[in-house]
N, C-alpha and C positions, 0 to 999 in steps of 0.2 A: 504493500500500500504506500502511496505517496502522501506527504503531508499537505493539507490544505489550510492556509492561513486566512482567516476572515478578519477584516477590519470593521469593527462596529462603528455606529455613528458617534459613540463617545471616544473614538480613537483608541479603543482597547483591542488588542490583537488576541484572537482566540484560535487555537490550532485544533484541527480535526484530521482524521485519516480519511482520505478520499477512498470510496469503495472501489475495489478492483474490478477490472472488466469481467473477470471470471465470476465474481459474486453477482454482478449485475446480470450476467447472462443466465446464471442459475435462477435468480429471482424471476427473470423474464420467463424461463421455462416452467416454473411453478405456476405463474399467472396464466401462461398459455395452456397448461394442462387443465386448469380450472375452466377456461373458456371452451376448450375442446370437450371436456366432460359435460358442460352445459349444453353444447350443440348436439352431442350424442343423445342426451336425454330429450332434447327438443325434437330431434329427428325420430326418436323412438315413439314419442307421443303425438307426432304430427299426423299419424295415420287417421286420427279422428277428423281431420279436415279434408280427407280425400274426396268426399262427396261434394265439396264446394267447387265453384268455377275457378279457373286459373288465376284471374286477377284477385279474387278474394284470398286465395292461398298465398299469393305474392305479398299482399298487404299484411296478412297476419304474420307471415314469415319475417317480413321487414321489422314489424313492431317487436316481435319476440327476440329479434337479433340485437335490439338496442343495448341490452346489458353487456353483450360482447363488445359492441362498438365503443361504448362509453365507459367500459370497466375501469381502465386506468385513470381517466379524467375524474370520474366520480370518487373513486376510492382515495386517490391522492388528495383531493380537495377535502374529503371528510376526515381522513386519517392523518392529516398534516404531513403530507409528503410520502405516504407509504401505501403500498398495495399489500395484498396477502403475501405475495412473494417477497417483497421488500421487508415486511415485518418478520417473516420467517428467517431471513438472512440478516436481520438487524441492521438495515441500511435505510437512509431517508433522504429525501430531496430537500435542499436548503438553498437560500439565496446566498450568493457569494459576497454580498455587501452587509451581511449580518441580519437582514430582515427575514421574517418568515415568508416563504413563497406565497404569493397571492393566487386567487383563482385564475387571473389572466396569465400568470406564469405557467400554471398547469395546462392551460389551454394551448399556449404556444408549444410546450413540450409535446403535448398530445398530437397536435397538428403535424409536427415534424416527424412523428413516428412513421408517417407515410414514406418519408425518404430514409430515415435511420434504420427502420426495421424491414420494410417491405420492398426496398430496392437493394437487393443483393446484401442485405445486412450491413449496409455502409456504416451505420452508427457504431457497430462493434469494432470495426477496423480503425475508425477515427479515435475511439476510446483508447485503443492500444498504444497510440502514438501521442496522446495528450496527457500532460503531467497531472492534470486535474481530473482525468478520466471522464471528460465531458463528451457527449455526443453532440450532433448539430443542434438538437432541440435544447440542450442545456446551454450551449453558447448563445443561442438566440434569446432564451429566457433569462440569461444571467444566473443560472442555477448550477448546482453540482450535487452529486449524491455522496453522502458521507457514511462511514461506518460508525455504528453506535457501540461497538465492542471494544472501545478504547481501554487499555489497561489502566487500572485505578491505582494511584500511588497516594502517599500520605498528604500531598498538597491538594487532593480532591476531596478530602474528608475534614472533619473538625479536629482530627488528631494533630498533635504537635510533638516534635522531638524534644524531650526533656532530659537534662543531665541528671545523673543519679543524685547529686547533692543539691538539686534545684530547691530554692526556697521561695514560696509565693509571697506576693506583696499585698494583694487585695482580696481578703477572704470573702468579701461581699459578692464575689462573682458567682457564688453558688445560687444566687437569685436568678441567674440566667438559665434558660432551657437549652437543650441540644439544638433546637431550631434557631434560637437566638444566636448561639455560637456559630452555627453554619452561616447565617445571614451576615454576621459581623465579619467572618473570615472571607466570604466571597466578595463583600463590598470592599474590605480592606485590600485584598489582593488586586482587584480591578483598579481601585483608586491609586494604589501605589505604582502599578504598572503604567497607568496613564498620567502619573504625577498630578493627580487631581486633588490639590491641597484643600480646596473648599469642602469637598466630600469628606476628607479625613478629619477636618475640624468639626463638621456636623456629626460625624460618627462618634468622635471622642465625647462631644457634648451629650449625645444621646445615651452613651454608655454610662457616663457619670450620673445622669439623671435617673436611669433605670436601676442601676446597681446601688446608687446611693453612696457614692464615694465622696468623702469630705475633703481629703487631701490627696492631690495628684503628685506622685513622687518621681515623675519622669518629665523631662524638659520638652520632648518632642511628641507629636501626635503618634508617629509611627512606633516609637519605643513604647508608649503607653498602651496602644492597642495590641501590639505584639505580646506584651506582658499579660494583658487581660486574657488573651487566648491561651497562653501557657498556664496561667493560674487556674483557669477553668478546667483545663485538662488535668492539672495536678490534683485538684479536689475531686473531680468526678471519677478519675481512675483509681483514687484511693478509697472510694466508697464501696 
C-alpha cells in the first residue's frame, strides 16, 4: 500500500494507506457476485411474466434491473463511501482534500465506471501505475479509496508512555473520563501539528475549568496538556 496524505482545511496533515489495486479488484468482484446473484434470481422468477407482451416484459425487466445499475451509487452514498465489497475489504472512498465525499462525487465516480470498468478494465491498469491508486473516476471526482486496517500504535489511543519513576502533578485529572482524555489528546495532537496556538490556549483553559485546577505548575500550554494526559494515564492505570 502507498501512503496517502490528506491536507484538511485546518492545514492538518492526516496520513492514510491508499487501498491497493488488488483489494479494490477483490471488492469489485464481491459486489459483482452480488449483482450476478440478483440477476440469476431475477431470471429464475421472470418466468411469471412470460405471458405478457414483449414491451411489457422489457419495461418490467428494465425496472427490476435498476438495483444492479445503481448499486454502487446508492450504497456509496448511504454507507459513506462503501459498498458491501468495500466494507468486507475494509476500504472506503474519501475526498483527497479532507472533506467527506458528497453525492455529486459519487455520481461522477459512478458515471466513469463506464470507461474504468466496462472498457477493457482500463481503470484497473490506471490504478496500477498511480501512486494514489486512483482510477479515472477518482481523478475526476477528486477522491481516493483508503484502507481502514491501519495498524494502531500508542499515538492513536489515550495511552501515554510513562517512566517507571513518573510522579503526577495534578491529581484532579481523575475527574476526566476516557472520552474526555481521547478528545483532549486528539485536539492537542492536531493543534500542535498545525501550530494552532489559539486552540491550545482554549484547550488549556477548558481543562483547568473542568478539572478544577487552582495552580498551573507549567509555563507553556503544551507542557501543561502533555502532563495532564500523562497524569490521567498514571491514575487510571493504577486503579
